[in-house]
LOKE-374369 format. One record per residue: residue in three letters; x, y, z of N, C-alpha, C in turn. Coordinates in steps of 0.2 Angstrom, whole numbers, plus 5000, padded with zeros to 4 digits. Atoms other than C-alpha are relative to their C-alpha. Layout:
BEGIN
{residu = ALA | n_east = X | n_north = Y | n_up = Z | ca_east = X | ca_north = Y | ca_up = Z | c_east = X | c_north = Y | c_up = Z}
...
This chain:
BEGIN
{residu = UNK | n_east = 5002 | n_north = 4993 | n_up = 4999 | ca_east = 4943 | ca_north = 4757 | ca_up = 5294 | c_east = 4998 | c_north = 5002 | c_up = 5007}
{residu = UNK | n_east = 5002 | n_north = 4999 | n_up = 4993 | ca_east = 4940 | ca_north = 4766 | ca_up = 5310 | c_east = 4993 | c_north = 5003 | c_up = 5000}
{residu = UNK | n_east = 5007 | n_north = 4998 | n_up = 5000 | ca_east = 4922 | ca_north = 4771 | ca_up = 5315 | c_east = 5000 | c_north = 5007 | c_up = 4999}
{residu = UNK | n_east = 5001 | n_north = 4993 | n_up = 5001 | ca_east = 4916 | ca_north = 4788 | ca_up = 5309 | c_east = 4998 | c_north = 5003 | c_up = 5006}
{residu = UNK | n_east = 5002 | n_north = 4995 | n_up = 4994 | ca_east = 4914 | ca_north = 4802 | ca_up = 5322 | c_east = 4993 | c_north = 5002 | c_up = 4999}
{residu = UNK | n_east = 5007 | n_north = 4997 | n_up = 5000 | ca_east = 4896 | ca_north = 4806 | ca_up = 5326 | c_east = 5000 | c_north = 5007 | c_up = 4999}
{residu = UNK | n_east = 5000 | n_north = 4993 | n_up = 5001 | ca_east = 4891 | ca_north = 4823 | ca_up = 5319 | c_east = 4995 | c_north = 5003 | c_up = 5005}
{residu = UNK | n_east = 5004 | n_north = 4996 | n_up = 4995 | ca_east = 4883 | ca_north = 4837 | ca_up = 5329 | c_east = 4994 | c_north = 5001 | c_up = 4996}
{residu = UNK | n_east = 5007 | n_north = 5000 | n_up = 5003 | ca_east = 4864 | ca_north = 4838 | ca_up = 5325 | c_east = 4997 | c_north = 5007 | c_up = 5001}
{residu = UNK | n_east = 5003 | n_north = 4993 | n_up = 4998 | ca_east = 4860 | ca_north = 4855 | ca_up = 5334 | c_east = 5005 | c_north = 5005 | c_up = 5000}
{residu = UNK | n_east = 4995 | n_north = 4995 | n_up = 4999 | ca_east = 4870 | ca_north = 4871 | ca_up = 5332 | c_east = 5002 | c_north = 5003 | c_up = 5006}
{residu = UNK | n_east = 4999 | n_north = 4996 | n_up = 4993 | ca_east = 4867 | ca_north = 4879 | ca_up = 5349 | c_east = 4995 | c_north = 4998 | c_up = 5004}
{residu = UNK | n_east = 5005 | n_north = 5001 | n_up = 4995 | ca_east = 4859 | ca_north = 4875 | ca_up = 5365 | c_east = 5002 | c_north = 5005 | c_up = 5006}
{residu = UNK | n_east = 4998 | n_north = 4996 | n_up = 4994 | ca_east = 4858 | ca_north = 4888 | ca_up = 5379 | c_east = 4996 | c_north = 4997 | c_up = 5006}
{residu = UNK | n_east = 5003 | n_north = 5003 | n_up = 4994 | ca_east = 4854 | ca_north = 4882 | ca_up = 5397 | c_east = 5001 | c_north = 5006 | c_up = 5005}
{residu = UNK | n_east = 4999 | n_north = 4995 | n_up = 4994 | ca_east = 4851 | ca_north = 4895 | ca_up = 5411 | c_east = 4998 | c_north = 4997 | c_up = 5006}
{residu = UNK | n_east = 5000 | n_north = 5003 | n_up = 4993 | ca_east = 4854 | ca_north = 4889 | ca_up = 5428 | c_east = 4997 | c_north = 5005 | c_up = 5005}
{residu = UNK | n_east = 5003 | n_north = 4995 | n_up = 4995 | ca_east = 4842 | ca_north = 4898 | ca_up = 5440 | c_east = 5000 | c_north = 4999 | c_up = 5007}
{residu = UNK | n_east = 5000 | n_north = 5002 | n_up = 4993 | ca_east = 4845 | ca_north = 4889 | ca_up = 5456 | c_east = 5007 | c_north = 4998 | c_up = 5001}
{residu = UNK | n_east = 4994 | n_north = 5002 | n_up = 4999 | ca_east = 4859 | ca_north = 4882 | ca_up = 5465 | c_east = 5002 | c_north = 4994 | c_up = 4996}
{residu = UNK | n_east = 4998 | n_north = 5006 | n_up = 5004 | ca_east = 4869 | ca_north = 4869 | ca_up = 5456 | c_east = 5005 | c_north = 4996 | c_up = 5005}
{residu = UNK | n_east = 4997 | n_north = 5003 | n_up = 4994 | ca_east = 4874 | ca_north = 4857 | ca_up = 5470 | c_east = 4998 | c_north = 4993 | c_up = 5000}
{residu = UNK | n_east = 5002 | n_north = 5007 | n_up = 4999 | ca_east = 4873 | ca_north = 4839 | ca_up = 5476 | c_east = 4993 | c_north = 4999 | c_up = 5001}
{residu = UNK | n_east = 5007 | n_north = 5001 | n_up = 4999 | ca_east = 4855 | ca_north = 4841 | ca_up = 5481 | c_east = 4996 | c_north = 5001 | c_up = 4993}
{residu = UNK | n_east = 5003 | n_north = 4999 | n_up = 5006 | ca_east = 4851 | ca_north = 4846 | ca_up = 5463 | c_east = 5003 | c_north = 4996 | c_up = 4994}
{residu = UNK | n_east = 4996 | n_north = 5004 | n_up = 5004 | ca_east = 4863 | ca_north = 4834 | ca_up = 5455 | c_east = 4996 | c_north = 4995 | c_up = 4995}
{residu = UNK | n_east = 5004 | n_north = 5005 | n_up = 5004 | ca_east = 4850 | ca_north = 4820 | ca_up = 5449 | c_east = 4996 | c_north = 5004 | c_up = 4995}
{residu = UNK | n_east = 5005 | n_north = 4996 | n_up = 5005 | ca_east = 4838 | ca_north = 4833 | ca_up = 5441 | c_east = 5004 | c_north = 5003 | c_up = 4995}
{residu = UNK | n_east = 4996 | n_north = 4997 | n_up = 5005 | ca_east = 4852 | ca_north = 4842 | ca_up = 5433 | c_east = 5003 | c_north = 4995 | c_up = 4995}
{residu = UNK | n_east = 4997 | n_north = 5005 | n_up = 5005 | ca_east = 4860 | ca_north = 4827 | ca_up = 5426 | c_east = 4995 | c_north = 4997 | c_up = 4995}
{residu = UNK | n_east = 5005 | n_north = 5002 | n_up = 5005 | ca_east = 4844 | ca_north = 4822 | ca_up = 5418 | c_east = 4999 | c_north = 5005 | c_up = 4995}
{residu = UNK | n_east = 5000 | n_north = 4995 | n_up = 5005 | ca_east = 4843 | ca_north = 4838 | ca_up = 5410 | c_east = 5006 | c_north = 5000 | c_up = 4995}
{residu = UNK | n_east = 4994 | n_north = 5000 | n_up = 5005 | ca_east = 4861 | ca_north = 4838 | ca_up = 5403 | c_east = 5000 | c_north = 4993 | c_up = 4996}
{residu = UNK | n_east = 5000 | n_north = 5007 | n_up = 5004 | ca_east = 4859 | ca_north = 4819 | ca_up = 5398 | c_east = 4996 | c_north = 5001 | c_up = 4994}
{residu = UNK | n_east = 5005 | n_north = 4999 | n_up = 5006 | ca_east = 4844 | ca_north = 4824 | ca_up = 5387 | c_east = 5003 | c_north = 5005 | c_up = 4995}
{residu = UNK | n_east = 4996 | n_north = 4995 | n_up = 5005 | ca_east = 4854 | ca_north = 4839 | ca_up = 5380 | c_east = 5005 | c_north = 4997 | c_up = 4996}
{residu = UNK | n_east = 4994 | n_north = 5003 | n_up = 5003 | ca_east = 4869 | ca_north = 4829 | ca_up = 5376 | c_east = 4998 | c_north = 4995 | c_up = 4995}
{residu = UNK | n_east = 5003 | n_north = 5005 | n_up = 5005 | ca_east = 4858 | ca_north = 4816 | ca_up = 5367 | c_east = 4998 | c_north = 5004 | c_up = 4993}
{residu = UNK | n_east = 5001 | n_north = 4996 | n_up = 5006 | ca_east = 4854 | ca_north = 4830 | ca_up = 5355 | c_east = 5006 | c_north = 5001 | c_up = 4995}
{residu = UNK | n_east = 4994 | n_north = 4999 | n_up = 5003 | ca_east = 4872 | ca_north = 4831 | ca_up = 5350 | c_east = 5001 | c_north = 5007 | c_up = 4997}
{residu = UNK | n_east = 4999 | n_north = 4993 | n_up = 5002 | ca_east = 4874 | ca_north = 4850 | ca_up = 5350 | c_east = 5007 | c_north = 5001 | c_up = 4998}
{residu = UNK | n_east = 4993 | n_north = 4998 | n_up = 5002 | ca_east = 4889 | ca_north = 4858 | ca_up = 5342 | c_east = 5002 | c_north = 5005 | c_up = 5006}
{residu = UNK | n_east = 4998 | n_north = 4996 | n_up = 4995 | ca_east = 4889 | ca_north = 4871 | ca_up = 5356 | c_east = 4995 | c_north = 5001 | c_up = 5005}
{residu = UNK | n_east = 5005 | n_north = 4999 | n_up = 4995 | ca_east = 4881 | ca_north = 4872 | ca_up = 5373 | c_east = 5003 | c_north = 5006 | c_up = 5004}
{residu = UNK | n_east = 4998 | n_north = 4994 | n_up = 4996 | ca_east = 4881 | ca_north = 4888 | ca_up = 5383 | c_east = 4996 | c_north = 4999 | c_up = 5006}
{residu = UNK | n_east = 5004 | n_north = 5000 | n_up = 4993 | ca_east = 4877 | ca_north = 4887 | ca_up = 5402 | c_east = 5001 | c_north = 5006 | c_up = 5003}
{residu = UNK | n_east = 5000 | n_north = 4994 | n_up = 4997 | ca_east = 4872 | ca_north = 4903 | ca_up = 5409 | c_east = 5000 | c_north = 4999 | c_up = 5007}
{residu = UNK | n_east = 5000 | n_north = 5001 | n_up = 4993 | ca_east = 4877 | ca_north = 4904 | ca_up = 5427 | c_east = 4999 | c_north = 5006 | c_up = 5004}
{residu = UNK | n_east = 5001 | n_north = 4994 | n_up = 4997 | ca_east = 4872 | ca_north = 4922 | ca_up = 5430 | c_east = 4995 | c_north = 5000 | c_up = 5006}
{residu = UNK | n_east = 5005 | n_north = 5000 | n_up = 4995 | ca_east = 4857 | ca_north = 4917 | ca_up = 5441 | c_east = 5002 | c_north = 4994 | c_up = 5005}
{residu = UNK | n_east = 4998 | n_north = 5006 | n_up = 4995 | ca_east = 4867 | ca_north = 4902 | ca_up = 5450 | c_east = 5004 | c_north = 5003 | c_up = 5006}
{residu = UNK | n_east = 4997 | n_north = 4997 | n_up = 4995 | ca_east = 4871 | ca_north = 4908 | ca_up = 5467 | c_east = 5006 | c_north = 4996 | c_up = 5003}
{residu = UNK | n_east = 4996 | n_north = 5005 | n_up = 4997 | ca_east = 4880 | ca_north = 4892 | ca_up = 5472 | c_east = 5001 | c_north = 4994 | c_up = 4996}
{residu = UNK | n_east = 4998 | n_north = 5006 | n_up = 5003 | ca_east = 4889 | ca_north = 4878 | ca_up = 5464 | c_east = 5005 | c_north = 4996 | c_up = 5004}
{residu = UNK | n_east = 4995 | n_north = 5004 | n_up = 4996 | ca_east = 4899 | ca_north = 4864 | ca_up = 5472 | c_east = 5004 | c_north = 4995 | c_up = 4996}
{residu = UNK | n_east = 4996 | n_north = 5005 | n_up = 5003 | ca_east = 4911 | ca_north = 4850 | ca_up = 5468 | c_east = 4996 | c_north = 4995 | c_up = 4995}
{residu = UNK | n_east = 5004 | n_north = 5004 | n_up = 5004 | ca_east = 4897 | ca_north = 4839 | ca_up = 5462 | c_east = 4998 | c_north = 5003 | c_up = 4993}
{residu = UNK | n_east = 5002 | n_north = 4997 | n_up = 5006 | ca_east = 4891 | ca_north = 4852 | ca_up = 5450 | c_east = 5006 | c_north = 5001 | c_up = 4995}
{residu = UNK | n_east = 4994 | n_north = 4999 | n_up = 5005 | ca_east = 4909 | ca_north = 4855 | ca_up = 5443 | c_east = 5001 | c_north = 4993 | c_up = 4997}
{residu = UNK | n_east = 5000 | n_north = 5007 | n_up = 5003 | ca_east = 4910 | ca_north = 4836 | ca_up = 5441 | c_east = 4995 | c_north = 4999 | c_up = 4994}
{residu = UNK | n_east = 5005 | n_north = 5001 | n_up = 5005 | ca_east = 4894 | ca_north = 4836 | ca_up = 5431 | c_east = 5002 | c_north = 5004 | c_up = 4994}
{residu = UNK | n_east = 4999 | n_north = 4996 | n_up = 5006 | ca_east = 4899 | ca_north = 4851 | ca_up = 5420 | c_east = 5006 | c_north = 4997 | c_up = 4996}
{residu = UNK | n_east = 4994 | n_north = 5003 | n_up = 5004 | ca_east = 4916 | ca_north = 4842 | ca_up = 5416 | c_east = 4998 | c_north = 4993 | c_up = 4997}
{residu = UNK | n_east = 5003 | n_north = 5006 | n_up = 5004 | ca_east = 4906 | ca_north = 4826 | ca_up = 5412 | c_east = 4997 | c_north = 5002 | c_up = 4994}
{residu = UNK | n_east = 5004 | n_north = 4997 | n_up = 5006 | ca_east = 4895 | ca_north = 4836 | ca_up = 5400 | c_east = 5005 | c_north = 5002 | c_up = 4995}
{residu = UNK | n_east = 4994 | n_north = 4998 | n_up = 5004 | ca_east = 4911 | ca_north = 4843 | ca_up = 5393 | c_east = 5003 | c_north = 4994 | c_up = 4996}
{residu = UNK | n_east = 4997 | n_north = 5006 | n_up = 5003 | ca_east = 4918 | ca_north = 4826 | ca_up = 5389 | c_east = 4995 | c_north = 4997 | c_up = 4995}
{residu = UNK | n_east = 5005 | n_north = 5003 | n_up = 5004 | ca_east = 4902 | ca_north = 4819 | ca_up = 5382 | c_east = 4999 | c_north = 5004 | c_up = 4993}
{residu = UNK | n_east = 5001 | n_north = 4996 | n_up = 5006 | ca_east = 4900 | ca_north = 4834 | ca_up = 5370 | c_east = 5007 | c_north = 5000 | c_up = 4996}
{residu = UNK | n_east = 4993 | n_north = 5000 | n_up = 5004 | ca_east = 4919 | ca_north = 4833 | ca_up = 5365 | c_east = 5000 | c_north = 4994 | c_up = 4996}
{residu = UNK | n_east = 5000 | n_north = 5006 | n_up = 5004 | ca_east = 4916 | ca_north = 4815 | ca_up = 5359 | c_east = 4996 | c_north = 5001 | c_up = 4994}
{residu = UNK | n_east = 5004 | n_north = 4998 | n_up = 5007 | ca_east = 4904 | ca_north = 4822 | ca_up = 5346 | c_east = 5002 | c_north = 5006 | c_up = 4997}
{residu = UNK | n_east = 4998 | n_north = 4994 | n_up = 5003 | ca_east = 4914 | ca_north = 4837 | ca_up = 5342 | c_east = 4997 | c_north = 5006 | c_up = 5003}
{residu = UNK | n_east = 5003 | n_north = 4994 | n_up = 4997 | ca_east = 4904 | ca_north = 4849 | ca_up = 5353 | c_east = 5004 | c_north = 5003 | c_up = 5005}
{residu = UNK | n_east = 4997 | n_north = 4996 | n_up = 4995 | ca_east = 4909 | ca_north = 4862 | ca_up = 5365 | c_east = 4996 | c_north = 5003 | c_up = 5005}
{residu = UNK | n_east = 5004 | n_north = 4997 | n_up = 4994 | ca_east = 4903 | ca_north = 4868 | ca_up = 5382 | c_east = 5003 | c_north = 5006 | c_up = 5002}
{residu = UNK | n_east = 4997 | n_north = 4994 | n_up = 4998 | ca_east = 4905 | ca_north = 4886 | ca_up = 5387 | c_east = 4996 | c_north = 5002 | c_up = 5006}
{residu = UNK | n_east = 5003 | n_north = 4997 | n_up = 4994 | ca_east = 4901 | ca_north = 4894 | ca_up = 5404 | c_east = 4999 | c_north = 5007 | c_up = 4999}
{residu = UNK | n_east = 5001 | n_north = 4993 | n_up = 5001 | ca_east = 4893 | ca_north = 4911 | ca_up = 5403 | c_east = 4998 | c_north = 5004 | c_up = 5006}
{residu = UNK | n_east = 5002 | n_north = 4995 | n_up = 4995 | ca_east = 4892 | ca_north = 4925 | ca_up = 5416 | c_east = 4999 | c_north = 4997 | c_up = 5007}
{residu = UNK | n_east = 5000 | n_north = 5003 | n_up = 4993 | ca_east = 4896 | ca_north = 4915 | ca_up = 5432 | c_east = 4999 | c_north = 5006 | c_up = 5005}
{residu = UNK | n_east = 5001 | n_north = 4995 | n_up = 4995 | ca_east = 4890 | ca_north = 4925 | ca_up = 5447 | c_east = 5007 | c_north = 5000 | c_up = 5004}
{residu = UNK | n_east = 4994 | n_north = 4999 | n_up = 4997 | ca_east = 4904 | ca_north = 4931 | ca_up = 5458 | c_east = 5002 | c_north = 4994 | c_up = 5005}
{residu = UNK | n_east = 4999 | n_north = 5006 | n_up = 4995 | ca_east = 4902 | ca_north = 4917 | ca_up = 5471 | c_east = 5002 | c_north = 4994 | c_up = 4995}
{residu = UNK | n_east = 4999 | n_north = 5006 | n_up = 5004 | ca_east = 4901 | ca_north = 4904 | ca_up = 5457 | c_east = 5007 | c_north = 5000 | c_up = 4996}
{residu = UNK | n_east = 4993 | n_north = 4998 | n_up = 5004 | ca_east = 4917 | ca_north = 4912 | ca_up = 5448 | c_east = 5005 | c_north = 4998 | c_up = 5005}
{residu = UNK | n_east = 4994 | n_north = 5002 | n_up = 4994 | ca_east = 4927 | ca_north = 4910 | ca_up = 5465 | c_east = 5001 | c_north = 4992 | c_up = 5000}
{residu = UNK | n_east = 5000 | n_north = 5008 | n_up = 5000 | ca_east = 4922 | ca_north = 4891 | ca_up = 5465 | c_east = 5004 | c_north = 4998 | c_up = 4994}
{residu = UNK | n_east = 4997 | n_north = 5002 | n_up = 5006 | ca_east = 4926 | ca_north = 4889 | ca_up = 5447 | c_east = 5008 | c_north = 5001 | c_up = 4999}
{residu = UNK | n_east = 4993 | n_north = 4998 | n_up = 5001 | ca_east = 4943 | ca_north = 4898 | ca_up = 5448 | c_east = 5004 | c_north = 4996 | c_up = 5005}
{residu = UNK | n_east = 4996 | n_north = 5005 | n_up = 4995 | ca_east = 4948 | ca_north = 4888 | ca_up = 5464 | c_east = 5001 | c_north = 4993 | c_up = 4997}
{residu = UNK | n_east = 5000 | n_north = 5007 | n_up = 5003 | ca_east = 4944 | ca_north = 4872 | ca_up = 5454 | c_east = 5004 | c_north = 5000 | c_up = 4993}
{residu = UNK | n_east = 4996 | n_north = 4999 | n_up = 5006 | ca_east = 4954 | ca_north = 4879 | ca_up = 5439 | c_east = 4996 | c_north = 4997 | c_up = 4994}
{residu = UNK | n_east = 5005 | n_north = 5002 | n_up = 5005 | ca_east = 4939 | ca_north = 4875 | ca_up = 5428 | c_east = 5002 | c_north = 5004 | c_up = 4993}
{residu = UNK | n_east = 4999 | n_north = 4996 | n_up = 5006 | ca_east = 4944 | ca_north = 4889 | ca_up = 5416 | c_east = 5006 | c_north = 4997 | c_up = 4995}
{residu = UNK | n_east = 4995 | n_north = 5003 | n_up = 5004 | ca_east = 4959 | ca_north = 4878 | ca_up = 5410 | c_east = 4997 | c_north = 4995 | c_up = 4996}
{residu = UNK | n_east = 5003 | n_north = 5005 | n_up = 5004 | ca_east = 4947 | ca_north = 4866 | ca_up = 5403 | c_east = 4994 | c_north = 5003 | c_up = 4996}
{residu = UNK | n_east = 5006 | n_north = 4998 | n_up = 5003 | ca_east = 4931 | ca_north = 4875 | ca_up = 5399 | c_east = 5000 | c_north = 5008 | c_up = 4999}
{residu = UNK | n_east = 5000 | n_north = 4993 | n_up = 5001 | ca_east = 4929 | ca_north = 4892 | ca_up = 5391 | c_east = 4995 | c_north = 5003 | c_up = 5003}
{residu = UNK | n_east = 5004 | n_north = 4995 | n_up = 4997 | ca_east = 4921 | ca_north = 4906 | ca_up = 5400 | c_east = 4999 | c_north = 5006 | c_up = 4997}
{residu = UNK | n_east = 5001 | n_north = 4994 | n_up = 5003 | ca_east = 4913 | ca_north = 4921 | ca_up = 5393 | c_east = 4996 | c_north = 5005 | c_up = 5005}
{residu = UNK | n_east = 5004 | n_north = 4995 | n_up = 4996 | ca_east = 4905 | ca_north = 4937 | ca_up = 5401 | c_east = 4997 | c_north = 5004 | c_up = 4995}
{residu = UNK | n_east = 5004 | n_north = 4996 | n_up = 5005 | ca_east = 4892 | ca_north = 4948 | ca_up = 5393 | c_east = 4998 | c_north = 5006 | c_up = 5005}
{residu = UNK | n_east = 5003 | n_north = 4995 | n_up = 4996 | ca_east = 4886 | ca_north = 4965 | ca_up = 5399 | c_east = 4994 | c_north = 4998 | c_up = 5004}
{residu = UNK | n_east = 5006 | n_north = 5002 | n_up = 4996 | ca_east = 4873 | ca_north = 4964 | ca_up = 5413 | c_east = 4994 | c_north = 5003 | c_up = 4997}
{residu = UNK | n_east = 5006 | n_north = 4997 | n_up = 5003 | ca_east = 4861 | ca_north = 4976 | ca_up = 5404 | c_east = 5002 | c_north = 5005 | c_up = 4995}
{residu = UNK | n_east = 4998 | n_north = 4995 | n_up = 5005 | ca_east = 4861 | ca_north = 4986 | ca_up = 5389 | c_east = 4994 | c_north = 5005 | c_up = 4999}
{residu = UNK | n_east = 5005 | n_north = 4995 | n_up = 5001 | ca_east = 4851 | ca_north = 5002 | ca_up = 5386 | c_east = 4997 | c_north = 5000 | c_up = 4993}
{residu = UNK | n_east = 5004 | n_north = 5000 | n_up = 5007 | ca_east = 4838 | ca_north = 5001 | ca_up = 5372 | c_east = 4994 | c_north = 5004 | c_up = 5001}
{residu = UNK | n_east = 5005 | n_north = 4996 | n_up = 4999 | ca_east = 4826 | ca_north = 5015 | ca_up = 5370 | c_east = 4998 | c_north = 5003 | c_up = 5007}
{residu = UNK | n_east = 5001 | n_north = 4997 | n_up = 4993 | ca_east = 4829 | ca_north = 5022 | ca_up = 5387 | c_east = 4999 | c_north = 4995 | c_up = 5005}
{residu = UNK | n_east = 5001 | n_north = 5005 | n_up = 4995 | ca_east = 4825 | ca_north = 5006 | ca_up = 5396 | c_east = 5005 | c_north = 4995 | c_up = 5001}
{residu = UNK | n_east = 4995 | n_north = 5005 | n_up = 4999 | ca_east = 4834 | ca_north = 4992 | ca_up = 5403 | c_east = 4998 | c_north = 4993 | c_up = 4997}
{residu = UNK | n_east = 5001 | n_north = 5006 | n_up = 5003 | ca_east = 4835 | ca_north = 4976 | ca_up = 5393 | c_east = 5005 | c_north = 4995 | c_up = 5002}
{residu = UNK | n_east = 4995 | n_north = 5005 | n_up = 4998 | ca_east = 4843 | ca_north = 4960 | ca_up = 5400 | c_east = 5005 | c_north = 4998 | c_up = 4994}
{residu = UNK | n_east = 4995 | n_north = 5002 | n_up = 5005 | ca_east = 4859 | ca_north = 4955 | ca_up = 5391 | c_east = 4998 | c_north = 4994 | c_up = 4996}
{residu = UNK | n_east = 5002 | n_north = 5006 | n_up = 5003 | ca_east = 4850 | ca_north = 4939 | ca_up = 5387 | c_east = 4998 | c_north = 5001 | c_up = 4993}
{residu = UNK | n_east = 5003 | n_north = 4998 | n_up = 5007 | ca_east = 4842 | ca_north = 4948 | ca_up = 5372 | c_east = 5006 | c_north = 5001 | c_up = 4995}
{residu = UNK | n_east = 4994 | n_north = 4999 | n_up = 5005 | ca_east = 4860 | ca_north = 4951 | ca_up = 5365 | c_east = 5005 | c_north = 4995 | c_up = 5001}
{residu = UNK | n_east = 4995 | n_north = 5005 | n_up = 4998 | ca_east = 4869 | ca_north = 4935 | ca_up = 5370 | c_east = 5004 | c_north = 4998 | c_up = 4994}
{residu = UNK | n_east = 4996 | n_north = 5003 | n_up = 5006 | ca_east = 4873 | ca_north = 4929 | ca_up = 5352 | c_east = 5006 | c_north = 5003 | c_up = 4999}
{residu = UNK | n_east = 4994 | n_north = 4997 | n_up = 5001 | ca_east = 4887 | ca_north = 4941 | ca_up = 5349 | c_east = 5005 | c_north = 4998 | c_up = 5005}
{residu = UNK | n_east = 4995 | n_north = 5001 | n_up = 4995 | ca_east = 4895 | ca_north = 4936 | ca_up = 5365 | c_east = 5004 | c_north = 4993 | c_up = 4998}
{residu = UNK | n_east = 4997 | n_north = 5006 | n_up = 5001 | ca_east = 4899 | ca_north = 4919 | ca_up = 5358 | c_east = 5006 | c_north = 5001 | c_up = 4995}
{residu = UNK | n_east = 4994 | n_north = 4998 | n_up = 5004 | ca_east = 4911 | ca_north = 4927 | ca_up = 5346 | c_east = 5006 | c_north = 5002 | c_up = 5004}
{residu = UNK | n_east = 4995 | n_north = 4998 | n_up = 4996 | ca_east = 4921 | ca_north = 4932 | ca_up = 5361 | c_east = 5003 | c_north = 4994 | c_up = 5005}
{residu = UNK | n_east = 4998 | n_north = 5006 | n_up = 4996 | ca_east = 4924 | ca_north = 4914 | ca_up = 5368 | c_east = 5008 | c_north = 5000 | c_up = 4999}
{residu = UNK | n_east = 4993 | n_north = 5000 | n_up = 4999 | ca_east = 4942 | ca_north = 4913 | ca_up = 5374 | c_east = 5002 | c_north = 4992 | c_up = 4999}
{residu = UNK | n_east = 4998 | n_north = 5007 | n_up = 5001 | ca_east = 4951 | ca_north = 4897 | ca_up = 5368 | c_east = 5005 | c_north = 4999 | c_up = 5006}
{residu = UNK | n_east = 4996 | n_north = 5002 | n_up = 4995 | ca_east = 4960 | ca_north = 4888 | ca_up = 5382 | c_east = 5004 | c_north = 4994 | c_up = 4997}
{residu = UNK | n_east = 4997 | n_north = 5005 | n_up = 5002 | ca_east = 4974 | ca_north = 4876 | ca_up = 5379 | c_east = 4998 | c_north = 4993 | c_up = 5004}
{residu = UNK | n_east = 5002 | n_north = 5006 | n_up = 4997 | ca_east = 4970 | ca_north = 4858 | ca_up = 5382 | c_east = 5006 | c_north = 4995 | c_up = 5001}
């Protein structure tokens, strides 16, 4: 008999990247993602709306996280990449491997601005599947 596949233990983890995700931040970012992967989440959403810059090292890290999650049946989704980050991700053709979603930047509630983070859960239903 083959080894059973490890089950996911956490349904959803959201990570908001608020700094540049590049070689300079790689060691620190890898530690965070290693801890996250150890939880064996079913779905990880990485919010890139505040990330002004990411580079090839960051893309490599995200793909490593994707592979680790996939081993346990998990999924990595990128959410709301900034315009600059989206250009880098598009050039690297990351969307062929990782699903990307966008949400409204702000929603009106009672006449005031509410960041879309308060309403992110429905966006997960709009995840586009990509062929692998």
